[in-house]
Jmol script that loads the backbone (N, CA, C; Angstrom):
load data "model"
ATOM      1  N   MET A   1      -7.586 -25.645   0.004  1.00  0.00           N
ATOM      2  CA  MET A   1      -8.148 -24.507  -0.712  1.00  0.00           C
ATOM      3  C   MET A   1      -6.846 -23.524  -0.916  1.00  0.00           C
ATOM      4  N   PRO A   2      -6.634 -22.872  -1.903  1.00  0.00           N
ATOM      5  CA  PRO A   2      -5.585 -22.247  -2.521  1.00  0.00           C
ATOM      6  C   PRO A   2      -5.620 -20.826  -1.638  1.00  0.00           C
ATOM      7  N   ASN A   3      -4.376 -20.478  -1.487  1.00  0.00           N
ATOM      8  CA  ASN A   3      -4.050 -19.082  -0.629  1.00  0.00           C
ATOM      9  C   ASN A   3      -4.551 -18.020  -1.635  1.00  0.00           C
ATOM     10  N   LYS A   4      -5.812 -17.450  -1.307  1.00  0.00           N
ATOM     11  CA  LYS A   4      -6.233 -16.378  -2.272  1.00  0.00           C
ATOM     12  C   LYS A   4      -4.927 -14.931  -2.059  1.00  0.00           C
ATOM     13  N   LYS A   5      -4.647 -14.093  -3.167  1.00  0.00           N
ATOM     14  CA  LYS A   5      -3.586 -13.346  -2.994  1.00  0.00           C
ATOM     15  C   LYS A   5      -4.749 -11.932  -2.596  1.00  0.00           C
ATOM     16  N   ILE A   6      -4.150 -11.451  -1.521  1.00  0.00           N
ATOM     17  CA  ILE A   6      -4.714 -10.323  -1.345  1.00  0.00           C
ATOM     18  C   ILE A   6      -4.352  -8.925  -1.796  1.00  0.00           C
ATOM     19  N   ASP A   7      -5.825  -8.160  -2.116  1.00  0.00           N
ATOM     20  CA  ASP A   7      -5.676  -6.910  -2.795  1.00  0.00           C
ATOM     21  C   ASP A   7      -5.795  -5.768  -1.770  1.00  0.00           C
ATOM     22  N   ALA A   8      -5.527  -4.483  -2.430  1.00  0.00           N
ATOM     23  CA  ALA A   8      -5.765  -2.995  -1.801  1.00  0.00           C
ATOM     24  C   ALA A   8      -7.105  -2.318  -1.980  1.00  0.00           C
ATOM     25  N   ILE A   9      -8.027  -3.277  -2.879  1.00  0.00           N
ATOM     26  CA  ILE A   9      -9.210  -2.674  -3.256  1.00  0.00           C
ATOM     27  C   ILE A   9     -10.114  -2.306  -1.883  1.00  0.00           C
ATOM     28  N   LYS A  10      -9.991  -3.114  -1.057  1.00  0.00           N
ATOM     29  CA  LYS A  10     -10.883  -2.676  -0.051  1.00  0.00           C
ATOM     30  C   LYS A  10     -10.338  -1.903   0.633  1.00  0.00           C
ATOM     31  N   LEU A  11      -9.096  -1.775   0.986  1.00  0.00           N
ATOM     32  CA  LEU A  11      -8.353  -0.710   1.515  1.00  0.00           C
ATOM     33  C   LEU A  11      -8.857   0.747   0.531  1.00  0.00           C
ATOM     34  N   SER A  12      -9.013   0.867  -0.762  1.00  0.00           N
ATOM     35  CA  SER A  12      -9.514   1.732  -1.063  1.00  0.00           C
ATOM     36  C   SER A  12     -10.893   2.424  -0.974  1.00  0.00           C
ATOM     37  N   ASN A  13     -11.420   1.461  -0.648  1.00  0.00           N
ATOM     38  CA  ASN A  13     -12.748   1.215  -0.343  1.00  0.00           C
ATOM     39  C   ASN A  13     -13.117   1.888   0.763  1.00  0.00           C
ATOM     40  N   MET A  14     -12.495   1.824   1.767  1.00  0.00           N
ATOM     41  CA  MET A  14     -12.140   2.059   3.087  1.00  0.00           C
ATOM     42  C   MET A  14     -11.703   3.631   3.371  1.00  0.00           C
ATOM     43  N   ILE A  15     -11.112   3.842   2.618  1.00  0.00           N
ATOM     44  CA  ILE A  15     -10.778   5.377   2.137  1.00  0.00           C
ATOM     45  C   ILE A  15     -11.824   6.283   1.539  1.00  0.00           C
ATOM     46  N   ASP A  16     -12.492   5.553   0.934  1.00  0.00           N
ATOM     47  CA  ASP A  16     -14.084   6.088   0.102  1.00  0.00           C
ATOM     48  C   ASP A  16     -15.010   6.226   1.017  1.00  0.00           C
ATOM     49  N   GLN A  17     -15.121   5.368   1.997  1.00  0.00           N
ATOM     50  CA  GLN A  17     -16.435   5.292   3.167  1.00  0.00           C
ATOM     51  C   GLN A  17     -15.963   6.692   3.937  1.00  0.00           C
ATOM     52  N   ASN A  18     -14.669   6.841   4.256  1.00  0.00           N
ATOM     53  CA  ASN A  18     -14.251   7.995   5.753  1.00  0.00           C
ATOM     54  C   ASN A  18     -13.737   8.912   5.201  1.00  0.00           C
ATOM     55  N   TYR A  19     -13.611   9.366   4.158  1.00  0.00           N
ATOM     56  CA  TYR A  19     -12.859  10.327   3.639  1.00  0.00           C
ATOM     57  C   TYR A  19     -13.932  11.180   2.339  1.00  0.00           C
ATOM     58  N   SER A  20     -13.367  12.591   2.380  1.00  0.00           N
ATOM     59  CA  SER A  20     -13.992  13.283   0.894  1.00  0.00           C
ATOM     60  C   SER A  20     -13.021  12.437  -0.402  1.00  0.00           C
ATOM     61  N   PRO A  21     -13.349  12.718  -1.482  1.00  0.00           N
ATOM     62  CA  PRO A  21     -12.058  12.716  -2.752  1.00  0.00           C
ATOM     63  C   PRO A  21     -10.786  13.650  -2.371  1.00  0.00           C
ATOM     64  N   ASN A  22     -11.208  14.438  -1.999  1.00  0.00           N
ATOM     65  CA  ASN A  22      -9.564  15.312  -2.155  1.00  0.00           C
ATOM     66  C   ASN A  22      -8.777  14.462  -1.005  1.00  0.00           C
ATOM     67  N   LEU A  23      -9.468  13.931   0.228  1.00  0.00           N
ATOM     68  CA  LEU A  23      -8.228  13.761   1.215  1.00  0.00           C
ATOM     69  C   LEU A  23      -8.171  12.376   0.869  1.00  0.00           C
ATOM     70  N   GLY A  24      -9.132  11.431   0.104  1.00  0.00           N
ATOM     71  CA  GLY A  24      -8.951  10.335  -0.267  1.00  0.00           C
ATOM     72  C   GLY A  24      -7.710  10.302  -1.404  1.00  0.00           C
ATOM     73  N   ILE A  25      -7.483  10.657  -2.036  1.00  0.00           N
ATOM     74  CA  ILE A  25      -6.239  10.877  -2.847  1.00  0.00           C
ATOM     75  C   ILE A  25      -4.990  10.925  -1.762  1.00  0.00           C
ATOM     76  N   VAL A  26      -5.107  12.044  -0.944  1.00  0.00           N
ATOM     77  CA  VAL A  26      -4.062  12.401  -0.338  1.00  0.00           C
ATOM     78  C   VAL A  26      -3.549  10.856   0.587  1.00  0.00           C
ATOM     79  N   LEU A  27      -4.673  10.530   0.931  1.00  0.00           N
ATOM     80  CA  LEU A  27      -4.277   9.002   2.005  1.00  0.00           C
ATOM     81  C   LEU A  27      -3.857   8.050   0.804  1.00  0.00           C
ATOM     82  N   ARG A  28      -4.271   7.680  -0.271  1.00  0.00           N
ATOM     83  CA  ARG A  28      -4.102   7.179  -1.337  1.00  0.00           C
ATOM     84  C   ARG A  28      -2.553   7.133  -1.658  1.00  0.00           C
ATOM     85  N   ASN A  29      -2.377   8.388  -1.981  1.00  0.00           N
ATOM     86  CA  ASN A  29      -0.650   8.820  -2.470  1.00  0.00           C
ATOM     87  C   ASN A  29      -0.148   8.374  -1.382  1.00  0.00           C
ATOM     88  N   LEU A  30      -0.162   8.714   0.060  1.00  0.00           N
ATOM     89  CA  LEU A  30       0.678   8.654   1.199  1.00  0.00           C
ATOM     90  C   LEU A  30       0.917   7.054   1.574  1.00  0.00           C
ATOM     91  N   PHE A  31      -0.101   6.391   1.459  1.00  0.00           N
ATOM     92  CA  PHE A  31      -0.039   5.040   1.147  1.00  0.00           C
ATOM     93  C   PHE A  31       0.783   4.101   0.182  1.00  0.00           C
ATOM     94  N   ALA A  32       0.817   4.606  -1.081  1.00  0.00           N
ATOM     95  CA  ALA A  32       1.507   4.451  -2.008  1.00  0.00           C
ATOM     96  C   ALA A  32       2.960   4.661  -1.659  1.00  0.00           C
ATOM     97  N   LEU A  33       3.113   5.938  -1.438  1.00  0.00           N
ATOM     98  CA  LEU A  33       4.483   6.334  -1.191  1.00  0.00           C
ATOM     99  C   LEU A  33       5.026   5.454  -0.095  1.00  0.00           C
ATOM    100  N   GLY A  34       4.391   5.145   0.799  1.00  0.00           N
ATOM    101  CA  GLY A  34       5.211   3.854   2.014  1.00  0.00           C
ATOM    102  C   GLY A  34       5.403   2.777   0.993  1.00  0.00           C
ATOM    103  N   CYS A  35       4.657   2.468   0.232  1.00  0.00           N
ATOM    104  CA  CYS A  35       5.054   1.107  -0.748  1.00  0.00           C
ATOM    105  C   CYS A  35       6.256   1.326  -1.339  1.00  0.00           C
ATOM    106  N   LEU A  36       6.396   2.269  -1.976  1.00  0.00           N
ATOM    107  CA  LEU A  36       7.557   2.902  -2.822  1.00  0.00           C
ATOM    108  C   LEU A  36       8.934   2.656  -1.940  1.00  0.00           C
ATOM    109  N   LEU A  37       8.831   3.197  -0.643  1.00  0.00           N
ATOM    110  CA  LEU A  37       9.610   3.407   0.279  1.00  0.00           C
ATOM    111  C   LEU A  37      10.207   1.831   0.075  1.00  0.00           C
ATOM    112  N   THR A  38       8.957   1.075   0.896  1.00  0.00           N
ATOM    113  CA  THR A  38       9.553  -0.661   0.968  1.00  0.00           C
ATOM    114  C   THR A  38      10.099  -1.100  -0.176  1.00  0.00           C
ATOM    115  N   SER A  39       9.884  -0.874  -1.400  1.00  0.00           N
ATOM    116  CA  SER A  39      10.157  -1.579  -2.737  1.00  0.00           C
ATOM    117  C   SER A  39      11.606  -1.107  -2.837  1.00  0.00           C
ATOM    118  N   GLN A  40      11.924   0.045  -2.167  1.00  0.00           N
ATOM    119  CA  GLN A  40      13.615   0.641  -2.690  1.00  0.00           C
ATOM    120  C   GLN A  40      14.298   0.217  -1.274  1.00  0.00           C
ATOM    121  N   GLY A  41      13.511  -0.726  -0.434  1.00  0.00           N
ATOM    122  CA  GLY A  41      14.474  -1.183   0.459  1.00  0.00           C
ATOM    123  C   GLY A  41      14.509  -0.469   1.999  1.00  0.00           C
ATOM    124  N   ARG A  42      13.925   1.000   2.064  1.00  0.00           N
ATOM    125  CA  ARG A  42      13.667   1.736   3.251  1.00  0.00           C
ATOM    126  C   ARG A  42      12.333   1.000   3.988  1.00  0.00           C
ATOM    127  N   ILE A  43      12.494  -0.514   4.514  1.00  0.00           N
ATOM    128  CA  ILE A  43      11.357  -0.973   4.862  1.00  0.00           C
ATOM    129  C   ILE A  43      10.598  -0.295   6.226  1.00  0.00           C
ATOM    130  N   LYS A  44      11.309  -0.038   7.058  1.00  0.00           N
ATOM    131  CA  LYS A  44      11.019   0.703   8.372  1.00  0.00           C
ATOM    132  C   LYS A  44      10.306   2.198   8.056  1.00  0.00           C
ATOM    133  N   GLU A  45      10.722   2.789   7.105  1.00  0.00           N
ATOM    134  CA  GLU A  45      10.373   4.089   6.954  1.00  0.00           C
ATOM    135  C   GLU A  45       8.880   4.033   5.923  1.00  0.00           C
ATOM    136  N   GLY A  46       8.841   3.087   5.081  1.00  0.00           N
ATOM    137  CA  GLY A  46       7.469   2.812   4.399  1.00  0.00           C
ATOM    138  C   GLY A  46       6.681   1.878   5.126  1.00  0.00           C
ATOM    139  N   LEU A  47       6.919   0.893   6.087  1.00  0.00           N
ATOM    140  CA  LEU A  47       5.357   0.557   6.723  1.00  0.00           C
ATOM    141  C   LEU A  47       5.413   1.687   7.999  1.00  0.00           C
ATOM    142  N   ARG A  48       6.339   2.607   8.051  1.00  0.00           N
ATOM    143  CA  ARG A  48       5.642   3.669   9.455  1.00  0.00           C
ATOM    144  C   ARG A  48       4.473   4.387   7.934  1.00  0.00           C
ATOM    145  N   VAL A  49       5.101   4.809   7.106  1.00  0.00           N
ATOM    146  CA  VAL A  49       3.894   5.410   6.615  1.00  0.00           C
ATOM    147  C   VAL A  49       2.847   5.124   6.116  1.00  0.00           C
ATOM    148  N   CYS A  50       2.961   3.764   5.766  1.00  0.00           N
ATOM    149  CA  CYS A  50       1.825   2.662   5.405  1.00  0.00           C
ATOM    150  C   CYS A  50       0.616   2.849   6.773  1.00  0.00           C
ATOM    151  N   HIS A  51       1.502   2.419   8.017  1.00  0.00           N
ATOM    152  CA  HIS A  51       0.462   2.091   9.482  1.00  0.00           C
ATOM    153  C   HIS A  51      -0.103   3.472   9.495  1.00  0.00           C
ATOM    154  N   ASP A  52       0.416   4.719   9.185  1.00  0.00           N
ATOM    155  CA  ASP A  52      -0.076   5.774   9.600  1.00  0.00           C
ATOM    156  C   ASP A  52      -1.196   6.207   8.734  1.00  0.00           C
ATOM    157  N   VAL A  53      -1.249   5.655   7.319  1.00  0.00           N
ATOM    158  CA  VAL A  53      -2.778   5.656   6.749  1.00  0.00           C
ATOM    159  C   VAL A  53      -4.044   4.790   7.602  1.00  0.00           C
ATOM    160  N   ILE A  54      -3.125   3.463   7.763  1.00  0.00           N
ATOM    161  CA  ILE A  54      -4.546   2.809   8.136  1.00  0.00           C
ATOM    162  C   ILE A  54      -4.881   3.270   9.501  1.00  0.00           C
ATOM    163  N   ASN A  55      -3.898   4.021  10.370  1.00  0.00           N
ATOM    164  CA  ASN A  55      -4.341   4.259  11.653  1.00  0.00           C
ATOM    165  C   ASN A  55      -5.370   5.420  12.072  1.00  0.00           C
ATOM    166  N   ALA A  56      -5.269   6.030  10.278  1.00  0.00           N
ATOM    167  CA  ALA A  56      -6.254   7.073  10.263  1.00  0.00           C
ATOM    168  C   ALA A  56      -7.680   6.842  10.115  1.00  0.00           C
ATOM    169  N   LEU A  57      -7.905   5.376   9.803  1.00  0.00           N
ATOM    170  CA  LEU A  57      -9.107   4.703   9.395  1.00  0.00           C
ATOM    171  C   LEU A  57      -9.951   4.162  10.291  1.00  0.00           C
ATOM    172  N   ASP A  58     -11.187   4.249   9.861  1.00  0.00           N
ATOM    173  CA  ASP A  58     -12.075   3.370  10.887  1.00  0.00           C
ATOM    174  C   ASP A  58     -11.884   1.594  10.454  1.00  0.00           C
ATOM    175  N   GLN A  59     -11.023   1.035  11.491  1.00  0.00           N
ATOM    176  CA  GLN A  59     -10.964  -0.344  11.341  1.00  0.00           C
ATOM    177  C   GLN A  59     -11.810  -1.304  11.749  1.00  0.00           C
ATOM    178  N   SER A  60     -13.110  -0.665  11.851  1.00  0.00           N
ATOM    179  CA  SER A  60     -14.248  -1.835  12.675  1.00  0.00           C
ATOM    180  C   SER A  60     -14.475  -3.001  12.001  1.00  0.00           C
ATOM    181  N   GLY A  61     -14.168  -4.132  12.324  1.00  0.00           N
ATOM    182  CA  GLY A  61     -13.999  -5.314  11.391  1.00  0.00           C
ATOM    183  C   GLY A  61     -13.302  -5.585  10.379  1.00  0.00           C
ATOM    184  N   SER A  62     -11.991  -4.955  10.304  1.00  0.00           N
ATOM    185  CA  SER A  62     -11.276  -5.200   9.236  1.00  0.00           C
ATOM    186  C   SER A  62      -9.577  -5.367   9.386  1.00  0.00           C
ATOM    187  N   SER A  63      -9.437  -5.545  10.946  1.00  0.00           N
ATOM    188  CA  SER A  63      -7.661  -5.685  11.510  1.00  0.00           C
ATOM    189  C   SER A  63      -7.484  -6.786  10.925  1.00  0.00           C
ATOM    190  N   SER A  64      -8.003  -7.673  10.412  1.00  0.00           N
ATOM    191  CA  SER A  64      -7.661  -9.335   9.852  1.00  0.00           C
ATOM    192  C   SER A  64      -7.208  -9.143   8.470  1.00  0.00           C
ATOM    193  N   TYR A  65      -7.956  -8.255   8.061  1.00  0.00           N
ATOM    194  CA  TYR A  65      -7.265  -7.874   6.205  1.00  0.00           C
ATOM    195  C   TYR A  65      -6.610  -7.077   6.381  1.00  0.00           C
ATOM    196  N   LEU A  66      -6.661  -5.958   7.079  1.00  0.00           N
ATOM    197  CA  LEU A  66      -5.210  -4.862   7.044  1.00  0.00           C
ATOM    198  C   LEU A  66      -4.191  -5.790   7.611  1.00  0.00           C
ATOM    199  N   GLY A  67      -4.124  -6.694   8.568  1.00  0.00           N
ATOM    200  CA  GLY A  67      -3.023  -7.003   9.022  1.00  0.00           C
ATOM    201  C   GLY A  67      -2.209  -8.050   7.890  1.00  0.00           C
ATOM    202  N   ARG A  68      -3.361  -8.824   6.779  1.00  0.00           N
ATOM    203  CA  ARG A  68      -2.684  -9.724   5.684  1.00  0.00           C
ATOM    204  C   ARG A  68      -2.281  -8.510   4.887  1.00  0.00           C
ATOM    205  N   LEU A  69      -2.848  -7.324   4.697  1.00  0.00           N
ATOM    206  CA  LEU A  69      -2.442  -6.614   3.695  1.00  0.00           C
ATOM    207  C   LEU A  69      -0.916  -6.122   3.712  1.00  0.00           C
ATOM    208  N   MET A  70      -0.538  -5.527   5.489  1.00  0.00           N
ATOM    209  CA  MET A  70       0.638  -4.982   5.371  1.00  0.00           C
ATOM    210  C   MET A  70       1.751  -6.520   5.334  1.00  0.00           C
ATOM    211  N   ALA A  71       1.175  -7.471   5.615  1.00  0.00           N
ATOM    212  CA  ALA A  71       1.877  -8.737   5.293  1.00  0.00           C
ATOM    213  C   ALA A  71       2.382  -9.184   3.798  1.00  0.00           C
ATOM    214  N   ALA A  72       1.370  -8.929   2.721  1.00  0.00           N
ATOM    215  CA  ALA A  72       1.560  -8.669   1.328  1.00  0.00           C
ATOM    216  C   ALA A  72       2.148  -7.604   1.019  1.00  0.00           C
ATOM    217  N   LEU A  73       2.320  -6.275   1.651  1.00  0.00           N
ATOM    218  CA  LEU A  73       3.022  -5.374   1.138  1.00  0.00           C
ATOM    219  C   LEU A  73       4.555  -5.520   0.976  1.00  0.00           C
ATOM    220  N   LEU A  74       4.828  -6.478   2.136  1.00  0.00           N
ATOM    221  CA  LEU A  74       6.414  -6.406   2.133  1.00  0.00           C
ATOM    222  C   LEU A  74       6.672  -7.438   1.266  1.00  0.00           C
ATOM    223  N   ALA A  75       5.868  -8.245   0.595  1.00  0.00           N
ATOM    224  CA  ALA A  75       6.208  -9.239  -0.675  1.00  0.00           C
ATOM    225  C   ALA A  75       6.034  -8.617  -1.906  1.00  0.00           C
ATOM    226  N   ASP A  76       4.978  -7.640  -1.979  1.00  0.00           N
ATOM    227  CA  ASP A  76       4.835  -7.370  -3.345  1.00  0.00           C
ATOM    228  C   ASP A  76       4.286  -5.768  -3.445  1.00  0.00           C
ATOM    229  N   PRO A  77       5.383  -4.928  -2.619  1.00  0.00           N
ATOM    230  CA  PRO A  77       4.803  -3.209  -2.572  1.00  0.00           C
ATOM    231  C   PRO A  77       4.080  -2.854  -3.875  1.00  0.00           C
ATOM    232  N   ILE A  78       5.073  -3.301  -5.171  1.00  0.00           N
ATOM    233  CA  ILE A  78       4.585  -2.382  -6.062  1.00  0.00           C
ATOM    234  C   ILE A  78       3.142  -2.577  -6.390  1.00  0.00           C
ATOM    235  N   ARG A  79       2.661  -3.567  -6.718  1.00  0.00           N
ATOM    236  CA  ARG A  79       0.981  -4.274  -6.707  1.00  0.00           C
ATOM    237  C   ARG A  79       0.121  -3.332  -6.052  1.00  0.00           C
ATOM    238  N   ILE A  80       0.841  -3.596  -4.328  1.00  0.00           N
ATOM    239  CA  ILE A  80      -0.099  -3.031  -3.642  1.00  0.00           C
ATOM    240  C   ILE A  80      -0.555  -1.486  -3.764  1.00  0.00           C
ATOM    241  N   ALA A  81       0.589  -0.918  -4.063  1.00  0.00           N
ATOM    242  CA  ALA A  81       0.424   0.540  -4.355  1.00  0.00           C
ATOM    243  C   ALA A  81      -0.400   0.904  -5.406  1.00  0.00           C
ATOM    244  N   ARG A  82      -0.379  -0.084  -6.398  1.00  0.00           N
ATOM    245  CA  ARG A  82      -0.969   0.267  -7.591  1.00  0.00           C
ATOM    246  C   ARG A  82      -2.655  -0.218  -7.662  1.00  0.00           C
ATOM    247  N   GLU A  83      -2.857  -0.851  -6.677  1.00  0.00           N
ATOM    248  CA  GLU A  83      -4.115  -0.978  -6.431  1.00  0.00           C
ATOM    249  C   GLU A  83      -5.096  -0.070  -5.374  1.00  0.00           C
ATOM    250  N   VAL A  84      -4.231   0.475  -4.664  1.00  0.00           N
ATOM    251  CA  VAL A  84      -4.889   1.691  -3.968  1.00  0.00           C
ATOM    252  C   VAL A  84      -5.509   2.683  -4.767  1.00  0.00           C
ATOM    253  N   GLY A  85      -4.670   2.740  -5.746  1.00  0.00           N
ATOM    254  CA  GLY A  85      -5.195   3.962  -6.557  1.00  0.00           C
ATOM    255  C   GLY A  85      -4.721   5.521  -6.417  1.00  0.00           C
ATOM    256  N   PRO A  86      -3.534   5.463  -6.543  1.00  0.00           N
ATOM    257  CA  PRO A  86      -2.844   6.917  -5.969  1.00  0.00           C
ATOM    258  C   PRO A  86      -3.012   7.488  -7.506  1.00  0.00           C
ATOM    259  N   SER A  87      -2.478   8.568  -7.402  1.00  0.00           N
ATOM    260  CA  SER A  87      -2.536   9.618  -8.891  1.00  0.00           C
ATOM    261  C   SER A  87      -1.685   9.295  -9.572  1.00  0.00           C
ATOM    262  N   ASN A  88      -1.897   9.747 -10.921  1.00  0.00           N
ATOM    263  CA  ASN A  88      -1.056   9.397 -12.289  1.00  0.00           C
ATOM    264  C   ASN A  88       0.503   9.581 -11.896  1.00  0.00           C
ATOM    265  N   GLU A  89       0.562  11.098 -11.113  1.00  0.00           N
ATOM    266  CA  GLU A  89       1.858  11.590 -11.064  1.00  0.00           C
ATOM    267  C   GLU A  89       2.886  10.682 -10.304  1.00  0.00           C
ATOM    268  N   LEU A  90       2.249  10.162  -9.206  1.00  0.00           N
ATOM    269  CA  LEU A  90       2.515   9.361  -8.150  1.00  0.00           C
ATOM    270  C   LEU A  90       3.045   7.957  -8.656  1.00  0.00           C
ATOM    271  N   LEU A  91       2.172   7.209  -9.946  1.00  0.00           N
ATOM    272  CA  LEU A  91       2.155   6.145 -10.135  1.00  0.00           C
ATOM    273  C   LEU A  91       3.490   6.178 -11.405  1.00  0.00           C
ATOM    274  N   ALA A  92       3.784   7.345 -11.989  1.00  0.00           N
ATOM    275  CA  ALA A  92       4.822   7.720 -12.762  1.00  0.00           C
ATOM    276  C   ALA A  92       6.242   7.022 -11.914  1.00  0.00           C
ATOM    277  N   LEU A  93       6.238   7.195 -10.818  1.00  0.00           N
ATOM    278  CA  LEU A  93       7.507   7.147 -10.130  1.00  0.00           C
ATOM    279  C   LEU A  93       7.784   5.653  -9.507  1.00  0.00           C
ATOM    280  N   PHE A  94       7.142   4.759 -10.257  1.00  0.00           N
ATOM    281  CA  PHE A  94       6.748   3.623  -9.886  1.00  0.00           C
ATOM    282  C   PHE A  94       7.523   2.411 -11.108  1.00  0.00           C
ATOM    283  N   PRO A  95       8.597   1.883 -10.600  1.00  0.00           N
ATOM    284  CA  PRO A  95       9.052   0.980 -11.751  1.00  0.00           C
ATOM    285  C   PRO A  95       8.221   0.338 -12.740  1.00  0.00           C
ATOM    286  N   SER A  96       8.170   0.036 -14.065  1.00  0.00           N
ATOM    287  CA  SER A  96       7.631  -0.712 -15.171  1.00  0.00           C
ATOM    288  C   SER A  96       7.599  -2.144 -14.387  1.00  0.00           C
ATOM    289  N   ASP A  97       6.465  -2.882 -14.718  1.00  0.00           N
ATOM    290  CA  ASP A  97       6.394  -4.442 -14.538  1.00  0.00           C
ATOM    291  C   ASP A  97       7.438  -5.150 -15.168  1.00  0.00           C
ATOM    292  N   LYS A  98       8.413  -4.362 -16.008  1.00  0.00           N
ATOM    293  CA  LYS A  98       9.222  -5.235 -16.802  1.00  0.00           C
ATOM    294  C   LYS A  98      10.423  -4.934 -15.742  1.00  0.00           C
ATOM    295  N   THR A  99      10.328  -3.494 -15.232  1.00  0.00           N
ATOM    296  CA  THR A  99      11.510  -3.719 -14.371  1.00  0.00           C
ATOM    297  C   THR A  99      11.887  -4.096 -12.930  1.00  0.00           C
ATOM    298  N   TRP A 100      10.394  -4.508 -12.671  1.00  0.00           N
ATOM    299  CA  TRP A 100      10.347  -4.807 -11.155  1.00  0.00           C
ATOM    300  C   TRP A 100      10.108  -6.117 -10.858  1.00  0.00           C
ATOM    301  N   SER A 101      11.237  -6.910 -10.251  1.00  0.00           N
ATOM    302  CA  SER A 101      11.147  -8.306  -9.920  1.00  0.00           C
ATOM    303  C   SER A 101      10.852  -8.267  -8.367  1.00  0.00           C
ATOM    304  N   SER A 102       9.689  -9.192  -8.378  1.00  0.00           N
ATOM    305  CA  SER A 102       8.720  -9.490  -7.133  1.00  0.00           C
ATOM    306  C   SER A 102       9.233 -10.359  -6.213  1.00  0.00           C
ATOM    307  N   GLY A 103       9.291  -9.798  -5.091  1.00  0.00           N
ATOM    308  CA  GLY A 103      10.026 -10.329  -4.013  1.00  0.00           C
ATOM    309  C   GLY A 103      10.253  -9.689  -2.950  1.00  0.00           C
ATOM    310  N   PRO A 104      10.305  -9.811  -1.635  1.00  0.00           N
ATOM    311  CA  PRO A 104      10.880  -9.175  -0.402  1.00  0.00           C
ATOM    312  C   PRO A 104      11.974  -8.230  -0.553  1.00  0.00           C
ATOM    313  N   PRO A 105      11.742  -6.985  -0.317  1.00  0.00           N
ATOM    314  CA  PRO A 105      13.454  -6.341  -0.737  1.00  0.00           C
ATOM    315  C   PRO A 105      14.159  -6.413   0.414  1.00  0.00           C
ATOM    316  N   THR A 106      15.499  -6.213   0.569  1.00  0.00           N
ATOM    317  CA  THR A 106      16.027  -5.698   1.804  1.00  0.00           C
ATOM    318  C   THR A 106      16.179  -4.711   2.370  1.00  0.00           C
ATOM    319  N   GLU A 107      16.421  -4.726   3.377  1.00  0.00           N
ATOM    320  CA  GLU A 107      16.386  -3.314   4.271  1.00  0.00           C
ATOM    321  C   GLU A 107      17.826  -2.794   4.144  1.00  0.00           C
ATOM    322  N   SER A 108      17.586  -1.480   3.874  1.00  0.00           N
ATOM    323  CA  SER A 108      18.944  -0.737   3.673  1.00  0.00           C
ATOM    324  C   SER A 108      19.236   0.072   5.209  1.00  0.00           C
ATOM    325  N   ARG A 109      20.535   0.161   5.334  1.00  0.00           N
ATOM    326  CA  ARG A 109      20.827   0.495   6.872  1.00  0.00           C
ATOM    327  C   ARG A 109      21.103   2.151   6.600  1.00  0.00           C
TER     328      ARG A 109
END
end "model"
wireframe off; spacefill off
backbone 0.3
color backbone group
């Protein structure tokens, strides 16, 4: 059975189920910002921000998914950030597909 690529659509749905649209976009933007930090090599800081968003959610029955999502974030943070659905202003900060080379970033010190 092929390994299915995990996406952030379920995370987006969890945010929709738990929060108003106004607070939902704040959480999406915060998660995407964490992904951006991770993509820039600020892994510790980026993961902290993403974990803060996940900890704000009702994780009932979703802990396995959320663990896989965090692992995927290390390998492909830009894709995960786009899928969670941040605001257009935040999306403009991300590199285009042509300038982003996939692969785990290296941690800066």
